Each structure stands twice: as structure tokens, then as C-alpha cells.
KELUMVEX-160663 format. One record per residue (C-alpha): residue number from 1; x, y, z negated. Coordinates in nm, 4 decimals, m for minus. Example, Ala and Ser with C-alpha at 12.3 -4.5 7.8 and 13.67 -1.06 7.14 Angstrom:
# KELUMVEX-160663
<gugu=1, px=1.2300, py=m0.4500, pz=m0.7800>
<gugu=2, px=1.3670, py=m0.1060, pz=m0.7140>
This chain:
# KELUMVEX-160663
<gugu=1, px=2.5670, py=m1.8786, pz=3.1237>
<gugu=2, px=2.3311, py=m2.0996, pz=2.9456>
<gugu=3, px=2.3208, py=m2.3511, pz=3.2112>
<gugu=4, px=2.7340, py=m2.3741, pz=3.3067>
<gugu=5, px=2.7318, py=m2.4413, pz=2.9112>
<gugu=6, px=2.4607, py=m2.7605, pz=2.9529>
<gugu=7, px=2.6422, py=m2.8373, pz=3.2671>
<gugu=8, px=3.0026, py=m2.8369, pz=3.1059>
<gugu=9, px=2.8118, py=m2.9891, pz=2.8389>
<gugu=10, px=2.6995, py=m3.2912, pz=3.0397>
<gugu=11, px=3.0336, py=m3.3769, pz=3.2264>
<gugu=12, px=3.2082, py=m3.4047, pz=2.9087>
<gugu=13, px=2.9440, py=m3.6645, pz=2.7423>
<gugu=14, px=2.9698, py=m3.8583, pz=3.0471>
<gugu=15, px=3.3966, py=m3.8182, pz=3.0955>
<gugu=16, px=3.4131, py=m3.8960, pz=2.7441>
<gugu=17, px=3.1784, py=m4.2318, pz=2.8154>
<gugu=18, px=3.4014, py=m4.3811, pz=3.0680>
<gugu=19, px=3.6757, py=m4.2790, pz=2.8752>
<gugu=20, px=3.5617, py=m4.5393, pz=2.5997>
<gugu=21, px=3.4784, py=m4.7798, pz=2.8231>
<gugu=22, px=3.7453, py=m4.8050, pz=2.9969>
<gugu=23, px=3.8980, py=m4.8311, pz=2.5852>
<gugu=24, px=3.6709, py=m5.1398, pz=2.5320>
<gugu=25, px=3.6633, py=m5.3508, pz=2.8785>
<gugu=26, px=3.3978, py=m5.5890, pz=2.8190>
<gugu=27, px=3.1844, py=m5.8353, pz=2.9809>
<gugu=28, px=2.8317, py=m5.9737, pz=3.0147>
<gugu=29, px=2.7346, py=m6.2859, pz=3.1508>
<gugu=30, px=2.3643, py=m6.3411, pz=3.3018>
<gugu=31, px=2.1622, py=m6.7067, pz=3.3332>
<gugu=32, px=1.9012, py=m6.7318, pz=3.5209>
<gugu=33, px=1.6883, py=m6.9701, pz=3.7429>
<gugu=34, px=2.0646, py=m7.1841, pz=3.7839>
<gugu=35, px=2.2604, py=m6.8654, pz=3.8975>
<gugu=36, px=2.5668, py=m6.7306, pz=3.7061>
<gugu=37, px=2.6163, py=m6.3716, pz=3.7287>
<gugu=38, px=2.8833, py=m6.2154, pz=3.4867>
<gugu=39, px=3.0556, py=m5.9917, pz=3.5195>
<gugu=40, px=3.1820, py=m5.6564, pz=3.3325>
<gugu=41, px=3.0419, py=m5.3545, pz=3.1357>
<gugu=42, px=3.0545, py=m5.0627, pz=3.2922>
<gugu=43, px=2.9179, py=m5.1894, pz=3.6198>
<gugu=44, px=2.6330, py=m5.3259, pz=3.4885>
<gugu=45, px=2.5780, py=m4.9091, pz=3.3608>
<gugu=46, px=2.6284, py=m4.8065, pz=3.6617>
<gugu=47, px=2.3243, py=m5.0168, pz=3.7946>
<gugu=48, px=2.0721, py=m4.9210, pz=3.5142>
<gugu=49, px=2.1726, py=m4.5624, pz=3.5733>
<gugu=50, px=2.0479, py=m4.6209, pz=3.9484>
<gugu=51, px=1.7847, py=m4.8333, pz=3.8960>
<gugu=52, px=1.6262, py=m4.5930, pz=3.6434>
<gugu=53, px=1.7428, py=m4.2750, pz=3.9093>
<gugu=54, px=1.5341, py=m4.4608, pz=4.2113>
<gugu=55, px=1.2661, py=m4.5882, pz=3.9742>
<gugu=56, px=1.2438, py=m4.1758, pz=3.8997>
<gugu=57, px=1.2580, py=m4.0765, pz=4.2989>
<gugu=58, px=0.9617, py=m4.3487, pz=4.3720>
<gugu=59, px=0.7614, py=m4.2741, pz=4.0940>
<gugu=60, px=0.7633, py=m3.8829, pz=4.2120>
<gugu=61, px=0.7385, py=m3.9821, pz=4.6039>
<gugu=62, px=0.4254, py=m4.1925, pz=4.4367>
<gugu=63, px=0.3117, py=m3.8817, pz=4.2394>
<gugu=64, px=0.3189, py=m3.6530, pz=4.5393>
<gugu=65, px=0.1092, py=m3.8879, pz=4.7281>
<gugu=66, px=m0.1335, py=m3.9022, pz=4.4881>
<gugu=67, px=m0.1962, py=m3.5628, pz=4.4535>
<gugu=68, px=m0.1876, py=m3.4633, pz=4.7728>
<gugu=69, px=m0.5895, py=m3.3539, pz=4.7989>
<gugu=70, px=m0.5731, py=m3.1475, pz=4.5196>
<gugu=71, px=m0.2451, py=m2.9327, pz=4.6379>
<gugu=72, px=m0.4210, py=m2.9163, pz=4.9707>
<gugu=73, px=m0.7066, py=m2.7716, pz=4.8825>
<gugu=74, px=m0.5395, py=m2.5788, pz=4.6228>
<gugu=75, px=m0.3416, py=m2.4383, pz=4.9134>
<gugu=76, px=m0.6277, py=m2.3331, pz=5.1047>
<gugu=77, px=m0.8472, py=m2.1795, pz=4.7894>
<gugu=78, px=m0.5136, py=m1.9924, pz=4.6999>
<gugu=79, px=m0.4860, py=m1.8549, pz=5.0174>
<gugu=80, px=m0.8834, py=m1.7346, pz=5.0091>
<gugu=81, px=m0.8330, py=m1.5698, pz=4.7390>
<gugu=82, px=m0.5211, py=m1.3108, pz=4.8976>
<gugu=83, px=m0.7609, py=m1.2759, pz=5.2039>
<gugu=84, px=m1.0535, py=m1.1911, pz=4.9963>
<gugu=85, px=m0.8045, py=m0.9271, pz=4.8106>
<gugu=86, px=m0.6288, py=m0.8259, pz=5.0577>
<gugu=87, px=m1.0059, py=m0.7760, pz=5.2026>
<gugu=88, px=m1.1276, py=m0.5390, pz=4.8866>
<gugu=89, px=m0.8335, py=m0.3544, pz=4.8903>
<gugu=90, px=m0.8728, py=m0.2275, pz=5.2389>
<gugu=91, px=m1.2290, py=m0.1716, pz=5.1922>
<gugu=92, px=m1.1979, py=0.0275, pz=4.8614>
<gugu=93, px=m0.9476, py=0.2280, pz=5.0223>
<gugu=94, px=m1.2073, py=0.2728, pz=5.3478>
<gugu=95, px=m1.4330, py=0.4118, pz=5.0136>
<gugu=96, px=m1.1758, py=0.6626, pz=4.9246>
<gugu=97, px=m1.1771, py=0.8102, pz=5.3383>
<gugu=98, px=m1.4909, py=0.8172, pz=5.3455>
<gugu=99, px=m1.5718, py=0.5427, pz=5.6070>
<gugu=100, px=m1.8666, py=0.3483, pz=5.4933>
<gugu=101, px=m1.9030, py=0.1181, pz=5.7590>
<gugu=102, px=m1.5365, py=m0.0512, pz=5.7131>
<gugu=103, px=m1.6330, py=m0.0417, pz=5.3907>
<gugu=104, px=m1.9020, py=m0.2422, pz=5.4199>
<gugu=105, px=m1.7498, py=m0.5520, pz=5.6555>
<gugu=106, px=m1.4570, py=m0.5626, pz=5.3903>
<gugu=107, px=m1.6584, py=m0.5816, pz=5.1459>
<gugu=108, px=m1.9009, py=m0.8262, pz=5.3082>
<gugu=109, px=m1.5814, py=m0.9906, pz=5.3367>
<gugu=110, px=m1.4231, py=m1.0258, pz=5.0064>
<gugu=111, px=m1.7689, py=m1.1475, pz=4.9246>
<gugu=112, px=m1.7478, py=m1.4313, pz=5.1266>
<gugu=113, px=m1.4001, py=m1.5046, pz=5.0356>
<gugu=114, px=m1.3992, py=m1.5030, pz=4.6556>
<gugu=115, px=m1.5698, py=m1.4922, pz=4.3020>
<gugu=116, px=m1.4560, py=m1.2586, pz=4.1781>
<gugu=117, px=m1.7879, py=m1.0742, pz=4.1203>
<gugu=118, px=m1.7592, py=m0.7622, pz=3.9157>
<gugu=119, px=m1.5375, py=m0.5690, pz=4.1512>
<gugu=120, px=m1.6648, py=m0.7169, pz=4.4942>
<gugu=121, px=m2.0201, py=m0.5515, pz=4.3540>
<gugu=122, px=m1.8998, py=m0.2627, pz=4.2806>
<gugu=123, px=m1.7159, py=m0.1934, pz=4.6098>
<gugu=124, px=m2.0006, py=m0.3182, pz=4.7886>
<gugu=125, px=m2.2165, py=m0.0917, pz=4.6216>
<gugu=126, px=m1.9982, py=0.2216, pz=4.6514>
<gugu=127, px=m1.9861, py=0.1028, pz=5.0983>
<gugu=128, px=m2.3527, py=0.0936, pz=4.9920>
<gugu=129, px=m2.3305, py=0.4746, pz=4.9062>
<gugu=130, px=m2.1510, py=0.6037, pz=5.1342>
<gugu=131, px=m2.4153, py=0.4742, pz=5.4407>
<gugu=132, px=m2.6959, py=0.6287, pz=5.2671>
<gugu=133, px=m2.8088, py=0.3442, pz=5.1555>
<gugu=134, px=m2.9203, py=0.3946, pz=4.7410>
<gugu=135, px=m3.1489, py=0.0830, pz=4.7531>
<gugu=136, px=m2.9129, py=m0.1143, pz=4.8045>
<gugu=137, px=m2.6811, py=0.0231, pz=4.5959>
<gugu=138, px=m2.9044, py=0.0567, pz=4.2979>
<gugu=139, px=m2.9344, py=m0.3021, pz=4.2921>
<gugu=140, px=m2.5310, py=m0.4005, pz=4.3277>
<gugu=141, px=m2.5987, py=m0.1431, pz=3.9419>
<gugu=142, px=m2.8177, py=m0.3065, pz=3.8411>
<gugu=143, px=m2.6689, py=m0.6248, pz=3.8459>
<gugu=144, px=m2.4206, py=m0.4873, pz=3.6720>
<gugu=145, px=m2.5962, py=m0.4126, pz=3.3906>
<gugu=146, px=m2.5689, py=m0.7945, pz=3.3236>
<gugu=147, px=m2.2570, py=m0.8024, pz=3.3171>
<gugu=148, px=m2.0170, py=m0.6965, pz=2.9911>
<gugu=149, px=m1.7008, py=m0.5965, pz=3.1856>
<gugu=150, px=m1.9231, py=m0.3564, pz=3.4298>
<gugu=151, px=m2.2487, py=m0.2939, pz=3.2077>
<gugu=152, px=m2.0109, py=0.0760, pz=3.2030>
<gugu=153, px=m1.9619, py=0.1132, pz=3.5844>
<gugu=154, px=m2.3433, py=m0.0004, pz=3.5973>
<gugu=155, px=m2.4711, py=0.2949, pz=3.4337>
<gugu=156, px=m2.2329, py=0.5561, pz=3.5501>
<gugu=157, px=m2.3682, py=0.4233, pz=3.9101>
<gugu=158, px=m2.6679, py=0.4181, pz=3.8405>
<gugu=159, px=m2.6368, py=0.7962, pz=3.6276>
<gugu=160, px=m2.5025, py=0.9298, pz=3.9041>
<gugu=161, px=m2.8384, py=0.8217, pz=4.1864>
<gugu=162, px=m3.0808, py=0.9435, pz=3.8929>
<gugu=163, px=m2.8819, py=1.3191, pz=3.8288>
<gugu=164, px=m2.9255, py=1.3381, pz=4.2745>
<gugu=165, px=m3.2357, py=1.3038, pz=4.2441>
<gugu=166, px=m3.2735, py=1.5566, pz=3.9706>
<gugu=167, px=m3.4982, py=1.2138, pz=3.7625>
<gugu=168, px=m3.3718, py=1.4376, pz=3.4447>
<gugu=169, px=m3.5290, py=1.1881, pz=3.2041>
<gugu=170, px=m3.3829, py=0.8909, pz=3.3421>
<gugu=171, px=m3.0647, py=1.0055, pz=3.3590>
<gugu=172, px=m3.1133, py=1.1135, pz=2.9963>
<gugu=173, px=m3.1255, py=0.8079, pz=2.8631>
<gugu=174, px=m2.8761, py=0.6435, pz=3.1167>
<gugu=175, px=m2.6131, py=0.8608, pz=2.9889>
<gugu=176, px=m2.7252, py=0.7965, pz=2.5747>
<gugu=177, px=m2.6314, py=0.4154, pz=2.6948>
<gugu=178, px=m2.3285, py=0.4758, pz=2.8910>
<gugu=179, px=m2.1998, py=0.7026, pz=2.5836>
<gugu=180, px=m2.2955, py=0.4353, pz=2.3331>
<gugu=181, px=m2.0989, py=0.2011, pz=2.5707>
<gugu=182, px=m1.7905, py=0.4405, pz=2.5847>
<gugu=183, px=m1.8226, py=0.7266, pz=2.3173>
<gugu=184, px=m1.4481, py=0.8316, pz=2.4843>
<gugu=185, px=m1.5062, py=0.8748, pz=2.7568>
<gugu=186, px=m1.5248, py=1.2921, pz=2.8227>
<gugu=187, px=m1.7494, py=1.2582, pz=3.1602>
<gugu=188, px=m2.0507, py=1.1109, pz=3.0128>
<gugu=189, px=m2.0024, py=1.2589, pz=2.6964>
<gugu=190, px=m2.0468, py=1.6783, pz=2.9064>
<gugu=191, px=m2.3232, py=1.4715, pz=3.1677>
<gugu=192, px=m2.5062, py=1.3684, pz=2.8056>
<gugu=193, px=m2.4651, py=1.7360, pz=2.6542>
<gugu=194, px=m2.5444, py=1.9298, pz=2.9788>
<gugu=195, px=m2.9098, py=1.6991, pz=3.0494>
<gugu=196, px=m2.9205, py=1.7011, pz=2.6809>
<gugu=197, px=m2.9531, py=2.1036, pz=2.7505>
<gugu=198, px=m3.0834, py=2.0842, pz=3.0148>
<gugu=199, px=m3.4567, py=1.8913, pz=2.9171>
<gugu=200, px=m3.4335, py=2.1224, pz=2.5567>
<gugu=201, px=m3.3486, py=1.8345, pz=2.3185>
<gugu=202, px=m3.1146, py=2.0826, pz=2.0571>
<gugu=203, px=m3.0364, py=1.8405, pz=1.7588>
<gugu=204, px=m2.9082, py=1.5944, pz=2.0291>
<gugu=205, px=m2.7026, py=1.8160, pz=2.2041>
<gugu=206, px=m2.5448, py=1.9621, pz=1.8680>
<gugu=207, px=m2.4904, py=1.6794, pz=1.7406>
<gugu=208, px=m2.2639, py=1.5574, pz=2.0970>
<gugu=209, px=m2.1288, py=1.9241, pz=2.0844>
<gugu=210, px=m1.9944, py=1.8465, pz=1.7433>
<gugu=211, px=m1.8628, py=1.5058, pz=1.8986>
<gugu=212, px=m1.7057, py=1.6614, pz=2.1585>
<gugu=213, px=m1.4647, py=1.8884, pz=1.9025>
<gugu=214, px=m1.4074, py=1.6536, pz=1.6860>
<gugu=215, px=m1.3027, py=1.3833, pz=1.9924>
<gugu=216, px=m1.0738, py=1.7514, pz=2.1288>
<gugu=217, px=m1.2945, py=1.6800, pz=2.3774>
<gugu=218, px=m1.4042, py=2.0667, pz=2.4615>
<gugu=219, px=m1.1822, py=2.3234, pz=2.2996>
<gugu=220, px=m1.2459, py=2.4458, pz=1.9845>
<gugu=221, px=m1.2752, py=2.8330, pz=2.0383>
<gugu=222, px=m1.6165, py=2.7517, pz=2.2648>
<gugu=223, px=m1.7480, py=2.5967, pz=1.9334>
<gugu=224, px=m1.9125, py=2.8792, pz=1.8422>
<gugu=225, px=m2.0097, py=2.9590, pz=2.0976>
<gugu=226, px=m2.2122, py=2.6723, pz=2.1821>
<gugu=227, px=m2.3676, py=2.6446, pz=1.8893>
<gugu=228, px=m2.4684, py=2.9421, pz=1.8545>
<gugu=229, px=m2.6788, py=2.8928, pz=2.2070>
<gugu=230, px=m2.8333, py=2.5952, pz=2.0607>
<gugu=231, px=m2.9195, py=2.7204, pz=1.7644>
<gugu=232, px=m3.1341, py=3.0387, pz=2.0085>
<gugu=233, px=m3.2972, py=2.8025, pz=2.2876>
<gugu=234, px=m3.3687, py=2.5702, pz=1.9275>
<gugu=235, px=m3.5543, py=2.9115, pz=1.7933>
<gugu=236, px=m3.7396, py=3.0474, pz=2.1430>
<gugu=237, px=m3.9220, py=2.6800, pz=2.0843>
<gugu=238, px=m4.0202, py=2.7527, pz=1.7231>
<gugu=239, px=m4.2700, py=3.0254, pz=1.6112>
<gugu=240, px=m4.2958, py=3.1243, pz=1.2316>
<gugu=241, px=m3.9643, py=3.0624, pz=0.9005>
<gugu=242, px=m3.8356, py=2.7397, pz=1.1395>
<gugu=243, px=m3.8402, py=3.0796, pz=1.4301>
<gugu=244, px=m3.6119, py=3.3042, pz=1.1706>
<gugu=245, px=m3.4161, py=3.0087, pz=1.0180>
<gugu=246, px=m3.2609, py=2.8809, pz=1.3915>
<gugu=247, px=m3.2152, py=3.1720, pz=1.4910>
<gugu=248, px=m3.0199, py=3.2969, pz=1.2099>
<gugu=249, px=m2.8346, py=2.9674, pz=1.1848>
<gugu=250, px=m2.7498, py=3.1210, pz=1.5408>
<gugu=251, px=m2.6204, py=3.4385, pz=1.4615>
<gugu=252, px=m2.4466, py=3.3661, pz=1.1906>
<gugu=253, px=m2.2843, py=3.0602, pz=1.3638>
<gugu=254, px=m2.1405, py=3.3844, pz=1.6316>
<gugu=255, px=m2.2053, py=3.7646, pz=1.6162>
<gugu=256, px=m2.0826, py=3.8117, pz=1.9745>
<gugu=257, px=m2.4026, py=3.6244, pz=2.0515>
<gugu=258, px=m2.6039, py=3.8695, pz=2.1991>
<gugu=259, px=m2.9239, py=3.6525, pz=2.2734>
<gugu=260, px=m2.9162, py=3.5408, pz=1.9154>
<gugu=261, px=m2.8187, py=3.8853, pz=1.7518>
<gugu=262, px=m3.0805, py=4.0354, pz=1.9519>
<gugu=263, px=m3.3792, py=3.7729, pz=1.8530>
<gugu=264, px=m3.2888, py=3.7381, pz=1.5147>
<gugu=265, px=m3.3102, py=4.1256, pz=1.4844>
<gugu=266, px=m3.6452, py=4.1862, pz=1.6323>
<gugu=267, px=m3.7818, py=3.9108, pz=1.3713>
<gugu=268, px=m3.6022, py=4.1432, pz=1.1273>
<gugu=269, px=m3.7528, py=4.4081, pz=1.2194>
<gugu=270, px=m4.1272, py=4.1774, pz=1.2763>
<gugu=271, px=m4.1432, py=4.1170, pz=0.8847>
<gugu=272, px=m4.0759, py=4.4241, pz=0.7444>
<gugu=273, px=m3.7130, py=4.3842, pz=0.6394>
<gugu=274, px=m3.5380, py=4.7085, pz=0.9147>
<gugu=275, px=m3.2758, py=4.7100, pz=0.6856>
<gugu=276, px=m3.1701, py=4.3433, pz=0.7386>
<gugu=277, px=m3.1968, py=4.3922, pz=1.0881>
<gugu=278, px=m2.9577, py=4.6975, pz=1.0608>
<gugu=279, px=m2.7101, py=4.5146, pz=0.9158>
<gugu=280, px=m2.7363, py=4.2339, pz=1.1453>
<gugu=281, px=m2.6616, py=4.4364, pz=1.4506>
<gugu=282, px=m2.4516, py=4.5987, pz=1.3076>
<gugu=283, px=m2.2098, py=4.3583, pz=1.2684>
<gugu=284, px=m2.3020, py=4.2364, pz=1.5955>
<gugu=285, px=m2.2015, py=4.5572, pz=1.7479>
<gugu=286, px=m1.8302, py=4.5204, pz=1.6128>
<gugu=287, px=m1.7973, py=4.2146, pz=1.7999>
<gugu=288, px=m2.0435, py=4.2799, pz=2.1177>
<gugu=289, px=m2.1648, py=4.6076, pz=2.2272>
<gugu=290, px=m2.4343, py=4.5834, pz=2.4095>
<gugu=291, px=m2.7417, py=4.8314, pz=2.4529>
<gugu=292, px=m3.0580, py=4.6350, pz=2.4165>
<gugu=293, px=m2.8854, py=4.6327, pz=2.0464>
<gugu=294, px=m2.9394, py=5.0034, pz=2.0354>
<gugu=295, px=m3.2815, py=4.9886, pz=2.1462>
<gugu=296, px=m3.3773, py=4.7763, pz=1.8655>
<gugu=297, px=m3.1838, py=4.9766, pz=1.6679>
<gugu=298, px=m3.3505, py=5.2535, pz=1.7193>
<gugu=299, px=m3.6625, py=5.0910, pz=1.6449>
<gugu=300, px=m3.5279, py=4.9799, pz=1.2744>
<gugu=301, px=m3.4256, py=5.2644, pz=1.1694>
<gugu=302, px=m3.7103, py=5.4832, pz=1.2841>
<gugu=303, px=m3.5150, py=5.6820, pz=1.5333>
<gugu=304, px=m3.8278, py=5.8138, pz=1.6820>
<gugu=305, px=m3.6804, py=6.1336, pz=1.8062>
<gugu=306, px=m3.4343, py=6.2260, pz=2.0223>
<gugu=307, px=m3.1947, py=6.3644, pz=1.8270>
<gugu=308, px=m3.2421, py=6.0649, pz=1.5245>
<gugu=309, px=m3.1275, py=5.8598, pz=1.8362>
<gugu=310, px=m2.8800, py=6.0622, pz=1.8770>
<gugu=311, px=m2.7791, py=6.0540, pz=1.5092>
<gugu=312, px=m2.8264, py=5.6374, pz=1.5224>
<gugu=313, px=m2.6212, py=5.6250, pz=1.8364>
<gugu=314, px=m2.2901, py=5.7763, pz=1.6587>
<gugu=315, px=m2.3854, py=5.5538, pz=1.3567>
<gugu=316, px=m2.3550, py=5.2246, pz=1.4826>
<gugu=317, px=m2.1154, py=5.3496, pz=1.7604>
<gugu=318, px=m1.8887, py=5.4296, pz=1.4101>
<gugu=319, px=m1.9008, py=4.9857, pz=1.4289>
<gugu=320, px=m1.6438, py=4.9801, pz=1.7318>
<gugu=321, px=m1.5865, py=5.3124, pz=1.8257>
<gugu=322, px=m1.2974, py=5.2153, pz=2.0702>
<gugu=323, px=m1.5097, py=5.0393, pz=2.2687>
<gugu=324, px=m1.6662, py=5.2050, pz=2.6797>
<gugu=325, px=m2.0569, py=5.0959, pz=2.5218>
<gugu=326, px=m2.0145, py=5.3030, pz=2.1641>
<gugu=327, px=m1.9031, py=5.5788, pz=2.4130>
<gugu=328, px=m2.1351, py=5.5298, pz=2.6677>
<gugu=329, px=m2.4021, py=5.5004, pz=2.4261>
<gugu=330, px=m2.3251, py=5.7691, pz=2.2594>
<gugu=331, px=m2.4244, py=5.9699, pz=2.5476>
<gugu=332, px=m2.6986, py=5.8741, pz=2.6419>
<gugu=333, px=m2.8510, py=5.9539, pz=2.3780>
<gugu=334, px=m2.7028, py=6.3005, pz=2.4497>
<gugu=335, px=m2.8717, py=6.3602, pz=2.7839>
<gugu=336, px=m3.2397, py=6.2140, pz=2.5798>
<gugu=337, px=m3.1055, py=6.4992, pz=2.3547>
<gugu=338, px=m2.9773, py=6.7394, pz=2.5790>
<gugu=339, px=m2.6736, py=6.7686, pz=2.4050>
<gugu=340, px=m2.4534, py=6.8698, pz=2.7185>
<gugu=341, px=m2.2209, py=6.9662, pz=2.6207>
<gugu=342, px=m2.1789, py=6.6985, pz=2.3684>
<gugu=343, px=m2.2729, py=6.4415, pz=2.6697>
<gugu=344, px=m1.9834, py=6.5570, pz=2.9283>
<gugu=345, px=m1.7177, py=6.5708, pz=2.6610>
<gugu=346, px=m1.7748, py=6.1947, pz=2.6358>
<gugu=347, px=m1.8720, py=6.1578, pz=2.9586>
<gugu=348, px=m1.5439, py=6.3288, pz=3.1251>
<gugu=349, px=m1.3135, py=6.0659, pz=3.0349>
<gugu=350, px=m1.5010, py=5.8142, pz=3.2066>
<gugu=351, px=m1.5920, py=5.9054, pz=3.5178>
<gugu=352, px=m1.2368, py=5.8667, pz=3.6584>
<gugu=353, px=m1.1560, py=5.7070, pz=4.0564>
<gugu=354, px=m1.3219, py=5.3715, pz=3.8747>
<gugu=355, px=m1.5400, py=5.4971, pz=3.7077>
<gugu=356, px=m1.8765, py=5.2373, pz=3.6540>
<gugu=357, px=m2.1596, py=5.2983, pz=3.8663>
<gugu=358, px=m2.4111, py=5.3478, pz=3.5219>
<gugu=359, px=m2.1493, py=5.5907, pz=3.4556>
<gugu=360, px=m2.1805, py=5.7852, pz=3.7649>
<gugu=361, px=m2.5465, py=5.7965, pz=3.6808>
<gugu=362, px=m2.5384, py=5.9334, pz=3.4240>
<gugu=363, px=m2.2798, py=6.2112, pz=3.5398>
<gugu=364, px=m2.5615, py=6.1802, pz=3.8433>
<gugu=365, px=m2.8673, py=6.2891, pz=3.5520>
<gugu=366, px=m2.5366, py=6.5221, pz=3.3312>
<gugu=367, px=m2.5333, py=6.7506, pz=3.6304>
<gugu=368, px=m2.9094, py=6.7607, pz=3.6963>
<gugu=369, px=m3.0206, py=6.7868, pz=3.3524>
<gugu=370, px=m2.7318, py=7.1155, pz=3.3018>
<gugu=371, px=m2.6988, py=7.2925, pz=3.5677>
<gugu=372, px=m3.0066, py=7.2322, pz=3.8255>
<gugu=373, px=m2.7523, py=7.1051, pz=4.0706>
<gugu=374, px=m2.8817, py=6.8707, pz=4.3007>
<gugu=375, px=m2.6260, py=6.8122, pz=4.5756>
<gugu=376, px=m2.3333, py=6.7392, pz=4.3046>
<gugu=377, px=m2.5975, py=6.4515, pz=4.1279>
<gugu=378, px=m2.6513, py=6.3034, pz=4.4814>
<gugu=379, px=m2.3008, py=6.2474, pz=4.5047>
<gugu=380, px=m2.2349, py=6.0838, pz=4.1366>
<gugu=381, px=m2.5698, py=5.8878, pz=4.3302>
<gugu=382, px=m2.3433, py=5.7637, pz=4.6057>
<gugu=383, px=m2.0768, py=5.6699, pz=4.4048>
<gugu=384, px=m2.2615, py=5.4551, pz=4.2325>
<gugu=385, px=m2.3524, py=5.2187, pz=4.5186>
<gugu=386, px=m2.0521, py=5.0311, pz=4.7069>
<gugu=387, px=m2.1277, py=5.2018, pz=5.0026>
<gugu=388, px=m2.1847, py=5.5209, pz=4.8515>
<gugu=389, px=m1.8426, py=5.5286, pz=4.6608>
<gugu=390, px=m1.6985, py=5.4452, pz=5.0549>
<gugu=391, px=m1.8927, py=5.7654, pz=5.1813>
<gugu=392, px=m1.8063, py=5.9744, pz=4.9254>
<gugu=393, px=m1.4360, py=5.8777, pz=4.9782>
<gugu=394, px=m1.4423, py=5.9185, pz=5.2969>
<gugu=395, px=m1.5435, py=6.2671, pz=5.3365>
<gugu=396, px=m1.6078, py=6.5770, pz=5.1067>
<gugu=397, px=m1.9093, py=6.6466, pz=4.9655>
<gugu=398, px=m2.2256, py=6.8468, pz=5.0937>
């Protein structure tokens, strides 16, 4: 639209000029070297315009001739670049398809045609990895470290190689470097965390964990258990007050994390603080009942004989009465105390078609202990295993 308006304006100016000249006729006389030339002003203006047009055309022709070598060179360079990027595209397609030989061929062609070293190095490194030439791949990845735009890719490539050969210390060093370069990368953050836990760098792993939560790289719901796990592992490598402090923090971070609750209560019992140990186990039982917790509970409460253990089991079960583990633990203590009726009242509701192997073994102990019925005991023991359960379902008990 604008172009047409401009054309109309130019035509209007020309028409106005032609009309003005028609209304103001005149002539121009030129005397030069004995010659006299006389013509109208309008014709002179037309001749001048034609002269200017011819000059412009001649200038363009001269400029094209002068620039032709450079234009040819630029055309050839553009053609080489186009062919090079085409080869690079085919090379990356070959890498994606797992065709290492084709990828290397296109990588060499691209390297010879274009000057884009970062991309050609990346293609060459990936192609070398596909061919199993880790030395060549390492050379390319190392070369990337000297280029700021390629440093992270180089670190990632070298880190992948270190993980593959299980060089955990070198992998950890590279993971730290990658994390400094790109702290928002989910992959490098998770890799750093896993390496820190694998190499026992618990304080660093805790910092990485906190950062991961802030950046929403891991669900916030997983934070407590992971933090407890890190603190527990830190406690395992410590001793004395340092171990107690770390385990206490682990338990507070997640009371449902059984290894921390077990070790913390053991340390408390060893220190002579049985009352605190009882409180810790009862709190842990509320979240996650576990057999090992029950054993320490008896020790902390000084329950030496079977009847005392039964009373302790009942008290512990009250912390989480609806959990199957609470009932099973009381039943086990009742069997040890030879309180057969109490044990049967607990176990029979649990001993249905889908009874767990543990319940089946307790039922076998009950049948043998209360009635001396070895046949029934054998049936329950068979149900405790998959093969036995299949046999019992297909044939009657002897």
C-alpha cells in the first residue's frame, strides 16, 4: 500500500513539473568552441535526466565487474557452508539412529566444509562414542572445555565416561564443575547428589538436597526421608557425641525412617537413657511399626521374661492399634508366653486365604505349641512358601 502511494506521489510531482514547464516556456543557448546550441529548457532537463540515468547504469556495471571475484568467493563459501550443515544434520540423524560409521563419515565431511568447531566437535565426539572409541571421544570432550559455549557439554561428556568406568571421584569432580556451570540442570544436580551419597560426602549431599528442593527438582514430600537418610549415614561414620547428634537429627527429620529410629534408640540405651529410648520407639511405631523396633523396645523397658515382653508388646501396640504389625507383634509375644488363646484370637482373623508367610509361620507355631498338631503345623508351613501355598490350594491337608 505504501509503495503504491509513493509511486502516485512521484507521478504527481512529474506531472506537476511538466505542467509548470509548459506554462513557463523558455530556451537555453550554449556557445562552445565556435558552436552554438539552442534548445528549450524542457528538452535540456530531459537530456540531463537521461545522462544521469546512463551514468548510474554504467556505475553499476563497473561496480559489478569490480566485485565479481568477491561475489564468486562468497557464493562458493555459502555453498560450502550449506553442504557442511547438511552433512552435520545427517550426522546427528545417524547418531540418533545409532549408526556410528555413517555419523563419523558425515562428521569428517562437516569438519572439512564448515568452521563451526563447537558443533562439529560435538558430532565427532558422539560418533566416536557410538564406535566405541572412548579415547577419541575424550579428546573431543576435553577440547570443548576450552570454549565457554561448549564447556558444559564437554563436562557432561567426560562425566558420562567417568560414570561408565565407575571412577566415582573423577565423576564427582566433574559433577561439581557441571553444577557450577549450570546449577538449574536437573540431570547434573541429581547426578551430583547420587555421587555425593555414593562417596560418603554427606554434608555436601545435604546441601545439594536442600538446593534441589528450592529449585523444585525433587518433590518436597521426599525431602524429610532423604534428609533423614543422609544424617543417618553420617552418623554411621561417626562415633560418640557426634554420632548421637547426627542420629537425633535424622530421627527428628523423619520419625518414620526406621534405620534412624533403631540406631538412635540403641545409642540411647547404650548411654543409659532407657526412658528416652522408649519414647523414641513409641513415636517411631506410630509412623512405621517394625519388628526391629519391638526388640529394642523390650530391651529399653527391661522386659526380660516372656510375660513382661507380652505386656510391653501390648503397650507398644497401643501406639498404632490398627496396624497389622502391632497385632502380629502381640501375637508373637503371646506365643512366647504360651498364651495360646490370646495368640489365636489375634492370628485367626489374619489367617485368611491371603495370609502372609509370617502369619502362616506363627499359625504353625500355635498349632504345634497348643495342641501338638504337627499335621496342621506342616500345612501352615507349606503355605508360608509359594510352592506350598499352591499345593495346599490344589489338594486337601493330610
